[in-house]
A tleap script that builds the chain and sets N, CA, C and O, in Angstrom:
source leaprc.protein.ff14SB
mol = sequence {
  NMET ARG ALA SER ASP ILE MET SER SER PRO
  VAL PHE GLY VAL THR ALA ASP ALA GLY ILE
  GLU GLU ALA ALA ALA LEU MET LEU GLU ARG
  GLY PHE THR THR LEU PRO VAL VAL THR GLY
  GLU GLY ARG LEU LEU GLY VAL VAL THR GLU
  ALA ASP LEU VAL GLY ALA ARG PHE VAL PRO
  GLY ALA ARG GLY GLU PRO ALA PRO ASP SER
  GLY THR ILE PRO GLY LEU ALA PRO ARG ARG
  VAL ARG GLN LEU VAL HIE THR VAL PRO PRO
  VAL PRO VAL THR THR GLU LEU THR ASP VAL
  ILE ALA ILE MET VAL ASP SER GLY ARG ARG
  CYS VAL PRO VAL VAL ALA ASP GLY ASN ARG
  LEU VAL GLY MET ILE SER TRP ARG ASP VAL
  LEU ALA GLN LEU LEU PRO ARG CTHR
}
set mol.1.N position { -0.866 -0.336 23.429 }
set mol.1.CA position { -0.206 0.402 22.299 }
set mol.1.C position { -1.155 0.319 21.079 }
set mol.1.O position { -1.754 -0.707 20.754 }
set mol.2.N position { -1.228 1.483 20.451 }
set mol.2.CA position { -2.144 1.653 19.301 }
set mol.2.C position { -1.352 1.820 17.976 }
set mol.2.O position { -0.133 1.993 17.956 }
set mol.3.N position { -2.128 1.756 16.883 }
set mol.3.CA position { -1.465 1.819 15.513 }
set mol.3.C position { -0.797 3.195 15.444 }
set mol.3.O position { 0.281 3.288 14.857 }
set mol.4.N position { -1.348 4.237 15.986 }
set mol.4.CA position { -0.748 5.552 15.905 }
set mol.4.C position { 0.631 5.666 16.617 }
set mol.4.O position { 1.415 6.572 16.334 }
set mol.5.N position { 0.894 4.729 17.539 }
set mol.5.CA position { 2.089 4.711 18.272 }
set mol.5.C position { 3.256 4.146 17.541 }
set mol.5.O position { 4.398 4.497 17.838 }
set mol.6.N position { 3.005 3.248 16.557 }
set mol.6.CA position { 4.141 2.594 15.880 }
set mol.6.C position { 4.221 2.882 14.357 }
set mol.6.O position { 5.196 2.541 13.688 }
set mol.7.N position { 3.172 3.510 13.861 }
set mol.7.CA position { 3.123 3.678 12.342 }
set mol.7.C position { 4.197 4.544 11.824 }
set mol.7.O position { 4.675 5.440 12.520 }
set mol.8.N position { 4.585 4.305 10.632 }
set mol.8.CA position { 5.564 5.168 9.941 }
set mol.8.C position { 4.808 6.333 9.303 }
set mol.8.O position { 3.781 6.172 8.644 }
set mol.9.N position { 5.370 7.497 9.537 }
set mol.9.CA position { 4.655 8.732 9.024 }
set mol.9.C position { 5.768 9.800 8.929 }
set mol.9.O position { 6.633 9.846 9.804 }
set mol.10.N position { 5.766 10.609 7.949 }
set mol.10.CA position { 4.815 10.841 6.931 }
set mol.10.C position { 4.816 9.681 5.898 }
set mol.10.O position { 5.816 8.977 5.761 }
set mol.11.N position { 3.755 9.499 5.216 }
set mol.11.CA position { 3.588 8.427 4.247 }
set mol.11.C position { 4.004 8.835 2.877 }
set mol.11.O position { 3.648 9.925 2.430 }
set mol.12.N position { 4.741 8.011 2.190 }
set mol.12.CA position { 5.143 8.230 0.759 }
set mol.12.C position { 4.217 7.344 -0.025 }
set mol.12.O position { 4.128 6.148 0.252 }
set mol.13.N position { 3.520 7.900 -1.002 }
set mol.13.CA position { 2.635 7.111 -1.807 }
set mol.13.C position { 2.457 7.792 -3.230 }
set mol.13.O position { 3.112 8.775 -3.579 }
set mol.14.N position { 1.587 7.219 -3.944 }
set mol.14.CA position { 1.375 7.751 -5.413 }
set mol.14.C position { -0.139 7.908 -5.605 }
set mol.14.O position { -0.954 7.329 -4.886 }
set mol.15.N position { -0.454 8.688 -6.570 }
set mol.15.CA position { -1.909 8.764 -6.994 }
set mol.15.C position { -2.168 7.691 -8.001 }
set mol.15.O position { -1.237 7.062 -8.505 }
set mol.16.N position { -3.447 7.470 -8.307 }
set mol.16.CA position { -3.811 6.464 -9.238 }
set mol.16.C position { -3.350 6.871 -10.715 }
set mol.16.O position { -3.239 6.021 -11.599 }
set mol.17.N position { -3.115 8.102 -10.902 }
set mol.17.CA position { -2.726 8.505 -12.266 }
set mol.17.C position { -1.205 8.436 -12.434 }
set mol.17.O position { -0.704 8.771 -13.507 }
set mol.18.N position { -0.444 8.008 -11.399 }
set mol.18.CA position { 0.984 7.904 -11.518 }
set mol.18.C position { 1.357 6.713 -12.478 }
set mol.18.O position { 0.666 5.696 -12.543 }
set mol.19.N position { 2.463 6.905 -13.195 }
set mol.19.CA position { 2.913 5.796 -14.007 }
set mol.19.C position { 3.493 4.683 -13.209 }
set mol.19.O position { 3.826 4.876 -12.040 }
set mol.20.N position { 3.629 3.519 -13.791 }
set mol.20.CA position { 4.147 2.389 -13.015 }
set mol.20.C position { 5.631 2.586 -12.769 }
set mol.20.O position { 6.167 2.168 -11.743 }
set mol.21.N position { 6.307 3.247 -13.754 }
set mol.21.CA position { 7.719 3.606 -13.473 }
set mol.21.C position { 7.928 4.474 -12.366 }
set mol.21.O position { 8.876 4.290 -11.603 }
set mol.22.N position { 7.035 5.499 -12.202 }
set mol.22.CA position { 7.163 6.427 -10.992 }
set mol.22.C position { 6.977 5.548 -9.723 }
set mol.22.O position { 7.769 5.672 -8.788 }
set mol.23.N position { 6.039 4.743 -9.675 }
set mol.23.CA position { 5.898 3.934 -8.471 }
set mol.23.C position { 6.977 3.044 -8.241 }
set mol.23.O position { 7.330 2.860 -7.076 }
set mol.24.N position { 7.594 2.427 -9.229 }
set mol.24.CA position { 8.727 1.567 -9.082 }
set mol.24.C position { 9.974 2.371 -8.526 }
set mol.24.O position { 10.716 1.927 -7.649 }
set mol.25.N position { 10.115 3.570 -9.120 }
set mol.25.CA position { 11.341 4.422 -8.725 }
set mol.25.C position { 11.109 4.783 -7.231 }
set mol.25.O position { 12.082 4.736 -6.478 }
set mol.26.N position { 9.943 5.123 -6.768 }
set mol.26.CA position { 9.770 5.444 -5.374 }
set mol.26.C position { 10.003 4.325 -4.482 }
set mol.26.O position { 10.623 4.482 -3.430 }
set mol.27.N position { 9.503 3.118 -4.876 }
set mol.27.CA position { 9.801 1.942 -4.102 }
set mol.27.C position { 11.258 1.631 -3.926 }
set mol.27.O position { 11.713 1.280 -2.837 }
set mol.28.N position { 12.000 1.766 -5.036 }
set mol.28.CA position { 13.494 1.515 -4.950 }
set mol.28.C position { 14.185 2.577 -4.162 }
set mol.28.O position { 15.068 2.272 -3.360 }
set mol.29.N position { 13.812 3.831 -4.363 }
set mol.29.CA position { 14.421 4.941 -3.635 }
set mol.29.C position { 14.215 4.855 -2.126 }
set mol.29.O position { 15.137 5.161 -1.370 }
set mol.30.N position { 13.069 4.461 -1.682 }
set mol.30.CA position { 12.658 4.394 -0.280 }
set mol.30.C position { 12.821 3.019 0.357 }
set mol.30.O position { 12.725 2.852 1.573 }
set mol.31.N position { 13.068 2.058 -0.496 }
set mol.31.CA position { 13.143 0.648 0.100 }
set mol.31.C position { 11.840 0.029 0.478 }
set mol.31.O position { 11.779 -0.825 1.362 }
set mol.32.N position { 10.754 0.468 -0.210 }
set mol.32.CA position { 9.410 -0.081 0.103 }
set mol.32.C position { 9.135 -1.260 -0.697 }
set mol.32.O position { 9.728 -1.447 -1.759 }
set mol.33.N position { 8.222 -2.108 -0.218 }
set mol.33.CA position { 7.654 -3.225 -0.967 }
set mol.33.C position { 6.260 -3.018 -1.359 }
set mol.33.O position { 5.732 -3.693 -2.244 }
set mol.34.N position { 5.606 -2.015 -0.658 }
set mol.34.CA position { 4.177 -1.659 -0.959 }
set mol.34.C position { 4.045 -0.186 -0.908 }
set mol.34.O position { 4.671 0.440 -0.053 }
set mol.35.N position { 3.217 0.461 -1.829 }
set mol.35.CA position { 2.959 1.833 -1.768 }
set mol.35.C position { 1.485 2.025 -1.692 }
set mol.35.O position { 0.712 1.385 -2.405 }
set mol.36.N position { 1.094 2.934 -0.800 }
set mol.36.CA position { -0.330 3.357 -0.806 }
set mol.36.C position { -0.656 4.139 -2.008 }
set mol.36.O position { 0.191 4.867 -2.525 }
set mol.37.N position { -1.886 4.016 -2.489 }
set mol.37.CA position { -2.385 4.806 -3.586 }
set mol.37.C position { -3.542 5.706 -3.035 }
set mol.37.O position { -4.524 5.229 -2.468 }
set mol.38.N position { -3.358 6.999 -3.239 }
set mol.38.CA position { -4.249 7.922 -2.641 }
set mol.38.C position { -4.871 8.898 -3.721 }
set mol.38.O position { -4.409 8.987 -4.859 }
set mol.39.N position { -5.876 9.566 -3.303 }
set mol.39.CA position { -6.496 10.616 -4.070 }
set mol.39.C position { -5.635 11.879 -3.871 }
set mol.39.O position { -4.740 11.897 -3.026 }
set mol.40.N position { -5.916 12.930 -4.654 }
set mol.40.CA position { -5.272 14.106 -4.474 }
set mol.40.C position { -5.393 14.735 -3.098 }
set mol.40.O position { -4.542 15.504 -2.652 }
set mol.41.N position { -6.492 14.372 -2.447 }
set mol.41.CA position { -6.803 14.930 -1.046 }
set mol.41.C position { -6.203 13.963 0.024 }
set mol.41.O position { -6.389 14.191 1.219 }
set mol.42.N position { -5.513 12.926 -0.383 }
set mol.42.CA position { -4.893 12.083 0.618 }
set mol.42.C position { -5.804 10.943 1.137 }
set mol.42.O position { -5.486 10.304 2.140 }
set mol.43.N position { -6.906 10.703 0.464 }
set mol.43.CA position { -7.802 9.594 0.843 }
set mol.43.C position { -7.259 8.272 0.248 }
set mol.43.O position { -6.856 8.228 -0.914 }
set mol.44.N position { -7.257 7.243 1.033 }
set mol.44.CA position { -6.762 5.926 0.531 }
set mol.44.C position { -7.608 5.236 -0.478 }
set mol.44.O position { -8.791 4.982 -0.253 }
set mol.45.N position { -7.029 4.942 -1.547 }
set mol.45.CA position { -7.753 4.136 -2.629 }
set mol.45.C position { -7.368 2.659 -2.546 }
set mol.45.O position { -8.192 1.808 -2.881 }
set mol.46.N position { -6.171 2.322 -2.121 }
set mol.46.CA position { -5.639 0.993 -2.054 }
set mol.46.C position { -4.089 0.961 -2.030 }
set mol.46.O position { -3.435 1.924 -1.629 }
set mol.47.N position { -3.559 -0.137 -2.458 }
set mol.47.CA position { -2.144 -0.235 -2.519 }
set mol.47.C position { -1.667 -0.879 -3.787 }
set mol.47.O position { -2.450 -1.502 -4.503 }
set mol.48.N position { -0.393 -0.740 -4.077 }
set mol.48.CA position { 0.270 -1.427 -5.211 }
set mol.48.C position { 1.532 -1.967 -4.675 }
set mol.48.O position { 2.226 -1.260 -3.944 }
set mol.49.N position { 1.900 -3.233 -5.000 }
set mol.49.CA position { 3.063 -3.842 -4.497 }
set mol.49.C position { 4.145 -4.030 -5.562 }
set mol.49.O position { 3.867 -3.913 -6.756 }
set mol.50.N position { 5.331 -4.308 -5.150 }
set mol.50.CA position { 6.373 -4.554 -6.047 }
set mol.50.C position { 6.072 -5.748 -6.977 }
set mol.50.O position { 6.447 -5.751 -8.150 }
set mol.51.N position { 5.402 -6.732 -6.433 }
set mol.51.CA position { 5.046 -7.892 -7.264 }
set mol.51.C position { 4.029 -7.473 -8.361 }
set mol.51.O position { 4.054 -7.989 -9.478 }
set mol.52.N position { 3.155 -6.539 -8.009 }
set mol.52.CA position { 2.226 -5.976 -9.019 }
set mol.52.C position { 2.953 -5.319 -10.183 }
set mol.52.O position { 2.652 -5.526 -11.359 }
set mol.53.N position { 3.909 -4.531 -9.787 }
set mol.53.CA position { 4.700 -3.733 -10.802 }
set mol.53.C position { 5.579 -4.661 -11.711 }
set mol.53.O position { 5.624 -4.516 -12.933 }
set mol.54.N position { 6.279 -5.632 -11.022 }
set mol.54.CA position { 7.046 -6.617 -11.782 }
set mol.54.C position { 6.157 -7.370 -12.714 }
set mol.54.O position { 6.465 -7.486 -13.901 }
set mol.55.N position { 5.021 -7.908 -12.199 }
set mol.55.CA position { 4.125 -8.680 -13.030 }
set mol.55.C position { 3.576 -7.936 -14.207 }
set mol.55.O position { 3.428 -8.485 -15.299 }
set mol.56.N position { 3.261 -6.618 -13.965 }
set mol.56.CA position { 2.787 -5.815 -15.043 }
set mol.56.C position { 3.806 -5.573 -16.154 }
set mol.56.O position { 3.464 -5.421 -17.327 }
set mol.57.N position { 5.053 -5.546 -15.740 }
set mol.57.CA position { 6.101 -5.264 -16.705 }
set mol.57.C position { 6.573 -6.570 -17.469 }
set mol.57.O position { 6.821 -6.535 -18.675 }
set mol.58.N position { 6.680 -7.661 -16.751 }
set mol.58.CA position { 7.355 -8.816 -17.267 }
set mol.58.C position { 6.394 -10.009 -17.502 }
set mol.58.O position { 6.744 -10.975 -18.179 }
set mol.59.N position { 5.268 -9.923 -16.969 }
set mol.59.CA position { 4.231 -11.055 -17.059 }
set mol.59.C position { 2.896 -10.543 -17.490 }
set mol.59.O position { 1.986 -10.378 -16.678 }
set mol.60.N position { 2.768 -10.276 -18.832 }
set mol.60.CA position { 1.458 -9.724 -19.273 }
set mol.60.C position { 0.340 -10.530 -18.875 }
set mol.60.O position { 0.379 -11.754 -18.996 }
set mol.61.N position { -0.731 -9.880 -18.372 }
set mol.61.CA position { -1.912 -10.633 -17.846 }
set mol.61.C position { -1.777 -11.212 -16.460 }
set mol.61.O position { -2.684 -11.894 -15.983 }
set mol.62.N position { -0.615 -10.942 -15.777 }
set mol.62.CA position { -0.402 -11.553 -14.434 }
set mol.62.C position { -1.471 -11.160 -13.498 }
set mol.62.O position { -1.851 -11.955 -12.638 }
set mol.63.N position { -2.007 -9.918 -13.619 }
set mol.63.CA position { -3.084 -9.466 -12.708 }
set mol.63.C position { -4.441 -9.670 -13.324 }
set mol.63.O position { -5.434 -9.140 -12.826 }
set mol.64.N position { -4.504 -10.403 -14.361 }
set mol.64.CA position { -5.823 -10.624 -15.007 }
set mol.64.C position { -6.225 -9.446 -15.918 }
set mol.64.O position { -5.424 -8.546 -16.169 }
set mol.65.N position { -7.457 -9.470 -16.397 }
set mol.65.CA position { -7.925 -8.333 -17.231 }
set mol.65.C position { -8.165 -7.171 -16.335 }
set mol.65.O position { -8.555 -7.341 -15.180 }
set mol.66.N position { -7.921 -5.884 -16.889 }
set mol.66.CA position { -8.088 -4.745 -16.220 }
set mol.66.C position { -9.565 -4.493 -15.805 }
set mol.66.O position { -10.475 -5.024 -16.442 }
set mol.67.N position { -9.798 -3.709 -14.771 }
set mol.67.CA position { -11.158 -3.367 -14.385 }
set mol.67.C position { -11.809 -2.598 -15.548 }
set mol.67.O position { -11.119 -1.913 -16.302 }
set mol.68.N position { -13.109 -2.711 -15.688 }
set mol.68.CA position { -13.842 -2.099 -16.769 }
set mol.68.C position { -13.700 -0.548 -16.740 }
set mol.68.O position { -13.781 0.081 -17.795 }
set mol.69.N position { -13.499 0.058 -15.595 }
set mol.69.CA position { -13.438 1.502 -15.511 }
set mol.69.C position { -11.974 1.931 -15.463 }
set mol.69.O position { -11.748 3.102 -15.158 }
set mol.70.N position { -10.987 1.140 -15.722 }
set mol.70.CA position { -9.650 1.513 -15.583 }
set mol.70.C position { -9.092 2.348 -16.737 }
set mol.70.O position { -8.037 2.974 -16.625 }
set mol.71.N position { -9.835 2.337 -17.850 }
set mol.71.CA position { -9.406 3.078 -19.003 }
set mol.71.C position { -8.377 2.344 -19.849 }
set mol.71.O position { -7.673 2.936 -20.667 }
set mol.72.N position { -8.311 1.008 -19.622 }
set mol.72.CA position { -7.326 0.186 -20.279 }
set mol.72.C position { -7.976 -0.719 -21.334 }
set mol.72.O position { -9.084 -1.216 -21.137 }
set mol.73.N position { -7.288 -0.921 -22.433 }
set mol.73.CA position { -7.862 -1.859 -23.433 }
set mol.73.C position { -7.315 -3.267 -23.000 }
set mol.73.O position { -6.127 -3.452 -22.738 }
set mol.74.N position { -8.274 -4.241 -22.946 }
set mol.74.CA position { -7.868 -5.606 -22.496 }
set mol.74.C position { -6.703 -6.109 -23.424 }
set mol.74.O position { -6.763 -5.937 -24.642 }
set mol.75.N position { -5.635 -6.739 -22.814 }
set mol.75.CA position { -4.562 -7.320 -23.583 }
set mol.75.C position { -3.389 -6.445 -23.605 }
set mol.75.O position { -2.301 -6.922 -23.926 }
set mol.76.N position { -3.516 -5.099 -23.266 }
set mol.76.CA position { -2.371 -4.193 -23.251 }
set mol.76.C position { -1.754 -4.152 -21.897 }
set mol.76.O position { -2.480 -4.223 -20.906 }
set mol.77.N position { -0.396 -4.036 -21.783 }
set mol.77.CA position { 0.260 -3.897 -20.492 }
set mol.77.C position { -0.191 -2.670 -19.730 }
set mol.77.O position { -0.359 -1.611 -20.333 }
set mol.78.N position { -0.383 -2.768 -18.483 }
set mol.78.CA position { -0.735 -1.591 -17.632 }
set mol.78.C position { 0.346 -0.543 -17.690 }
set mol.78.O position { 1.533 -0.865 -17.738 }
set mol.79.N position { -0.054 0.696 -17.688 }
set mol.79.CA position { 0.907 1.777 -17.701 }
set mol.79.C position { 0.715 2.728 -16.492 }
set mol.79.O position { 1.616 3.476 -16.114 }
set mol.80.N position { -0.471 2.663 -15.922 }
set mol.80.CA position { -0.782 3.561 -14.774 }
set mol.80.C position { -1.104 2.687 -13.561 }
set mol.80.O position { -1.580 1.556 -13.657 }
set mol.81.N position { -0.800 3.318 -12.381 }
set mol.81.CA position { -1.048 2.644 -11.106 }
set mol.81.C position { -2.534 2.265 -10.965 }
set mol.81.O position { -2.853 1.210 -10.417 }
set mol.82.N position { -3.391 3.077 -11.431 }
set mol.82.CA position { -4.850 2.777 -11.364 }
set mol.82.C position { -5.209 1.425 -11.915 }
set mol.82.O position { -6.191 0.829 -11.472 }
set mol.83.N position { -4.443 0.907 -12.880 }
set mol.83.CA position { -4.733 -0.400 -13.495 }
set mol.83.C position { -4.240 -1.585 -12.613 }
set mol.83.O position { -4.539 -2.744 -12.898 }
set mol.84.N position { -3.485 -1.266 -11.546 }
set mol.84.CA position { -2.878 -2.334 -10.706 }
set mol.84.C position { -3.341 -2.238 -9.274 }
set mol.84.O position { -3.208 -3.209 -8.528 }
set mol.85.N position { -3.880 -1.103 -8.855 }
set mol.85.CA position { -4.254 -0.894 -7.453 }
set mol.85.C position { -5.258 -1.927 -6.978 }
set mol.85.O position { -6.176 -2.290 -7.714 }
set mol.86.N position { -5.090 -2.400 -5.756 }
set mol.86.CA position { -6.160 -3.303 -5.144 }
set mol.86.C position { -6.446 -2.725 -3.776 }
set mol.86.O position { -5.574 -2.191 -3.090 }
set mol.87.N position { -7.659 -2.851 -3.428 }
set mol.87.CA position { -8.102 -2.321 -2.143 }
set mol.87.C position { -7.665 -3.308 -1.061 }
set mol.87.O position { -7.633 -4.526 -1.241 }
set mol.88.N position { -7.336 -2.705 0.054 }
set mol.88.CA position { -7.022 -3.418 1.273 }
set mol.88.C position { -7.730 -2.693 2.435 }
set mol.88.O position { -7.774 -1.463 2.442 }
set mol.89.N position { -8.268 -3.404 3.387 }
set mol.89.CA position { -8.827 -2.723 4.556 }
set mol.89.C position { -7.802 -2.000 5.354 }
set mol.89.O position { -6.834 -2.623 5.788 }
set mol.90.N position { -7.946 -0.734 5.576 }
set mol.90.CA position { -7.043 -0.034 6.458 }
set mol.90.C position { -7.367 -0.258 7.899 }
set mol.90.O position { -8.405 -0.835 8.223 }
set mol.91.N position { -6.512 0.180 8.760 }
set mol.91.CA position { -6.822 0.201 10.230 }
set mol.91.C position { -6.919 1.597 10.716 }
set mol.91.O position { -6.111 2.438 10.322 }
set mol.92.N position { -7.843 1.883 11.533 }
set mol.92.CA position { -7.929 3.264 12.210 }
set mol.92.C position { -6.735 3.475 13.135 }
set mol.92.O position { -6.171 2.508 13.648 }
set mol.93.N position { -6.345 4.735 13.352 }
set mol.93.CA position { -5.243 5.060 14.214 }
set mol.93.C position { -5.388 4.463 15.665 }
set mol.93.O position { -4.396 4.219 16.352 }
set mol.94.N position { -6.648 4.247 16.085 }
set mol.94.CA position { -6.923 3.770 17.416 }
set mol.94.C position { -6.894 2.253 17.560 }
set mol.94.O position { -7.135 1.722 18.644 }
set mol.95.N position { -6.587 1.534 16.427 }
set mol.95.CA position { -6.514 0.041 16.511 }
set mol.95.C position { -5.393 -0.371 17.460 }
set mol.95.O position { -4.281 0.153 17.401 }
set mol.96.N position { -5.711 -1.311 18.327 }
set mol.96.CA position { -4.666 -1.847 19.248 }
set mol.96.C position { -3.649 -2.678 18.416 }
set mol.96.O position { -3.996 -3.356 17.449 }
set mol.97.N position { -2.386 -2.580 18.855 }
set mol.97.CA position { -1.255 -3.282 18.198 }
set mol.97.C position { -1.569 -4.724 18.054 }
set mol.97.O position { -1.320 -5.277 16.983 }
set mol.98.N position { -2.118 -5.407 19.082 }
set mol.98.CA position { -2.461 -6.835 18.922 }
set mol.98.C position { -3.390 -7.161 17.752 }
set mol.98.O position { -3.243 -8.162 17.052 }
set mol.99.N position { -4.329 -6.278 17.590 }
set mol.99.CA position { -5.220 -6.350 16.535 }
set mol.99.C position { -4.602 -6.157 15.139 }
set mol.99.O position { -4.933 -6.858 14.182 }
set mol.100.N position { -3.716 -5.201 15.071 }
set mol.100.CA position { -2.993 -4.936 13.785 }
set mol.100.C position { -2.162 -6.217 13.457 }
set mol.100.O position { -2.168 -6.673 12.314 }
set mol.101.N position { -1.488 -6.761 14.407 }
set mol.101.CA position { -0.677 -7.912 14.196 }
set mol.101.C position { -1.604 -9.079 13.726 }
set mol.101.O position { -1.257 -9.804 12.793 }
set mol.102.N position { -2.724 -9.240 14.349 }
set mol.102.CA position { -3.652 -10.383 13.915 }
set mol.102.C position { -4.101 -10.173 12.468 }
set mol.102.O position { -4.198 -11.126 11.695 }
set mol.103.N position { -4.372 -8.924 12.115 }
set mol.103.CA position { -4.840 -8.653 10.759 }
set mol.103.C position { -3.710 -8.988 9.727 }
set mol.103.O position { -3.950 -9.576 8.672 }
set mol.104.N position { -2.507 -8.589 10.092 }
set mol.104.CA position { -1.358 -8.826 9.175 }
set mol.104.C position { -1.113 -10.351 9.098 }
set mol.104.O position { -0.910 -10.868 7.999 }
set mol.105.N position { -1.125 -11.087 10.234 }
set mol.105.CA position { -0.989 -12.494 10.110 }
set mol.105.C position { -2.071 -13.198 9.355 }
set mol.105.O position { -1.809 -14.000 8.459 }
set mol.106.N position { -3.249 -12.905 9.709 }
set mol.106.CA position { -4.434 -13.605 9.055 }
set mol.106.C position { -4.492 -13.292 7.580 }
set mol.106.O position { -4.899 -14.157 6.803 }
set mol.107.N position { -4.114 -12.121 7.154 }
set mol.107.CA position { -4.255 -11.718 5.726 }
set mol.107.C position { -2.946 -12.006 4.894 }
set mol.107.O position { -2.950 -11.991 3.663 }
set mol.108.N position { -1.830 -12.269 5.651 }
set mol.108.CA position { -0.604 -12.457 4.944 }
set mol.108.C position { -0.025 -11.176 4.319 }
set mol.108.O position { 0.809 -11.249 3.416 }
set mol.109.N position { -0.442 -10.076 4.772 }
set mol.109.CA position { 0.003 -8.721 4.329 }
set mol.109.C position { 1.254 -8.344 5.068 }
set mol.109.O position { 1.403 -8.574 6.268 }
set mol.110.N position { 2.161 -7.748 4.296 }
set mol.110.CA position { 3.415 -7.288 4.908 }
set mol.110.C position { 3.250 -5.918 5.560 }
set mol.110.O position { 4.080 -5.558 6.394 }
set mol.111.N position { 2.253 -5.160 5.236 }
set mol.111.CA position { 1.970 -3.845 5.806 }
set mol.111.C position { 0.526 -3.481 5.763 }
set mol.111.O position { -0.221 -4.071 4.983 }
set mol.112.N position { 0.098 -2.563 6.537 }
set mol.112.CA position { -1.217 -2.135 6.527 }
set mol.112.C position { -1.296 -0.616 6.547 }
set mol.112.O position { -0.512 0.007 7.264 }
set mol.113.N position { -2.198 0.016 5.802 }
set mol.113.CA position { -2.400 1.427 5.877 }
set mol.113.C position { -3.155 1.793 7.163 }
set mol.113.O position { -3.997 1.041 7.653 }
set mol.114.N position { -2.810 3.003 7.698 }
set mol.114.CA position { -3.444 3.548 8.839 }
set mol.114.C position { -4.226 4.793 8.439 }
set mol.114.O position { -3.699 5.660 7.742 }
set mol.115.N position { -5.412 4.880 8.853 }
set mol.115.CA position { -6.307 6.038 8.435 }
set mol.115.C position { -6.889 6.734 9.693 }
set mol.115.O position { -6.984 6.185 10.791 }
set mol.116.N position { -7.267 8.003 9.412 }
set mol.116.CA position { -7.950 8.811 10.386 }
set mol.116.C position { -8.952 9.678 9.636 }
set mol.116.O position { -8.847 9.843 8.421 }
set mol.117.N position { -9.955 10.251 10.381 }
set mol.117.CA position { -10.923 11.160 9.742 }
set mol.117.C position { -11.535 10.503 8.498 }
set mol.117.O position { -11.429 11.032 7.392 }
set mol.118.N position { -12.147 9.396 8.686 }
set mol.118.CA position { -12.742 8.705 7.543 }
set mol.118.C position { -11.766 7.835 6.790 }
set mol.118.O position { -11.563 6.700 7.220 }
set mol.119.N position { -11.181 8.230 5.778 }
set mol.119.CA position { -10.270 7.370 5.094 }
set mol.119.C position { -9.060 8.185 4.643 }
set mol.119.O position { -8.534 7.966 3.552 }
set mol.120.N position { -8.618 9.125 5.482 }
set mol.120.CA position { -7.435 9.939 5.184 }
set mol.120.C position { -6.186 9.146 5.632 }
set mol.120.O position { -6.070 8.822 6.814 }
set mol.121.N position { -5.239 8.823 4.701 }
set mol.121.CA position { -4.112 8.100 5.010 }
set mol.121.C position { -3.193 8.892 5.884 }
set mol.121.O position { -2.861 10.035 5.570 }
set mol.122.N position { -2.767 8.294 6.995 }
set mol.122.CA position { -1.894 9.056 7.945 }
set mol.122.C position { -0.587 8.259 8.279 }
set mol.122.O position { 0.378 8.803 8.815 }
set mol.123.N position { -0.615 6.994 7.943 }
set mol.123.CA position { 0.587 6.153 8.240 }
set mol.123.C position { 0.535 4.824 7.638 }
set mol.123.O position { -0.470 4.437 7.042 }
set mol.124.N position { 1.613 4.094 7.778 }
set mol.124.CA position { 1.655 2.727 7.299 }
set mol.124.C position { 2.396 1.921 8.491 }
set mol.124.O position { 3.263 2.460 9.179 }
set mol.125.N position { 2.013 0.692 8.658 }
set mol.125.CA position { 2.666 -0.246 9.613 }
set mol.125.C position { 3.184 -1.427 8.843 }
set mol.125.O position { 2.433 -2.102 8.138 }
set mol.126.N position { 4.508 -1.686 8.981 }
set mol.126.CA position { 5.034 -2.870 8.360 }
set mol.126.C position { 5.530 -3.851 9.436 }
set mol.126.O position { 5.499 -3.540 10.627 }
set mol.127.N position { 5.968 -4.989 9.022 }
set mol.127.CA position { 6.483 -5.891 10.026 }
set mol.127.C position { 7.721 -5.330 10.648 }
set mol.127.O position { 8.038 -5.669 11.788 }
set mol.128.N position { 8.432 -4.491 9.952 }
set mol.128.CA position { 9.636 -3.831 10.549 }
set mol.128.C position { 9.217 -2.955 11.710 }
set mol.128.O position { 9.915 -2.923 12.724 }
set mol.129.N position { 8.104 -2.240 11.608 }
set mol.129.CA position { 7.607 -1.370 12.658 }
set mol.129.C position { 7.226 -2.209 13.796 }
set mol.129.O position { 7.502 -1.801 14.924 }
set mol.130.N position { 6.616 -3.349 13.639 }
set mol.130.CA position { 6.230 -4.208 14.710 }
set mol.130.C position { 7.445 -4.745 15.353 }
set mol.130.O position { 7.548 -4.718 16.579 }
set mol.131.N position { 8.415 -5.256 14.563 }
set mol.131.CA position { 9.679 -5.833 15.138 }
set mol.131.C position { 10.373 -4.836 15.987 }
set mol.131.O position { 10.966 -5.216 16.996 }
set mol.132.N position { 10.338 -3.564 15.641 }
set mol.132.CA position { 11.066 -2.559 16.347 }
set mol.132.C position { 10.531 -2.431 17.825 }
set mol.132.O position { 11.201 -1.890 18.704 }
set mol.133.N position { 9.347 -2.937 18.028 }
set mol.133.CA position { 8.731 -2.857 19.348 }
set mol.133.C position { 9.368 -3.884 20.273 }
set mol.133.O position { 9.293 -3.764 21.496 }
set mol.134.N position { 10.022 -4.940 19.652 }
set mol.134.CA position { 10.607 -5.993 20.491 }
set mol.134.C position { 11.980 -5.545 21.037 }
set mol.134.O position { 12.485 -6.210 21.941 }
set mol.135.N position { 12.601 -4.487 20.558 }
set mol.135.CA position { 13.810 -4.027 21.073 }
set mol.135.C position { 13.645 -3.175 22.331 }
set mol.135.O position { 12.650 -2.470 22.499 }
set mol.136.N position { 14.632 -3.257 23.197 }
set mol.136.CA position { 14.541 -2.466 24.410 }
set mol.136.C position { 14.696 -0.982 24.018 }
set mol.136.O position { 15.474 -0.632 23.131 }
set mol.137.N position { 13.950 -0.155 24.689 }
set mol.137.CA position { 14.012 1.313 24.445 }
set mol.137.C position { 15.176 1.842 25.241 }
set mol.137.O position { 15.406 1.454 26.387 }
set mol.138.N position { 15.899 2.729 24.615 }
set mol.138.CA position { 17.029 3.393 25.230 }
set mol.138.C position { 16.843 4.824 25.485 }
set mol.138.O position { 17.745 5.481 26.005 }
savepdb mol mol.pdb
quit
């Protein structure tokens, strides 16, 4: 079984220019804990988590100083997803499920982005997707 067999698709994500409120609303609406951050062409830039958004709103400096190219003045609370995004290694659609599980366990990540054709985001795999494979098929 491969990543493409169990990934959730289509993918709901945000661009780096999205506001943190927009990202939070999408997470709440869809029940996600992590959102992929993509370019306008659908290329993966990284992810933003609910902990990132909560920390940005309620714990100033929780993610440290902004990146030099983020367009943020040090000490000001982040307003855009670009200020919070962190890169995570994606898995190609051809990755074996056992390898996906090992990556998730070893990294402590709750989900992994799935890419094709270079770095085009085509899906996400969460622990829920993996757990669904334990149930008998009807």
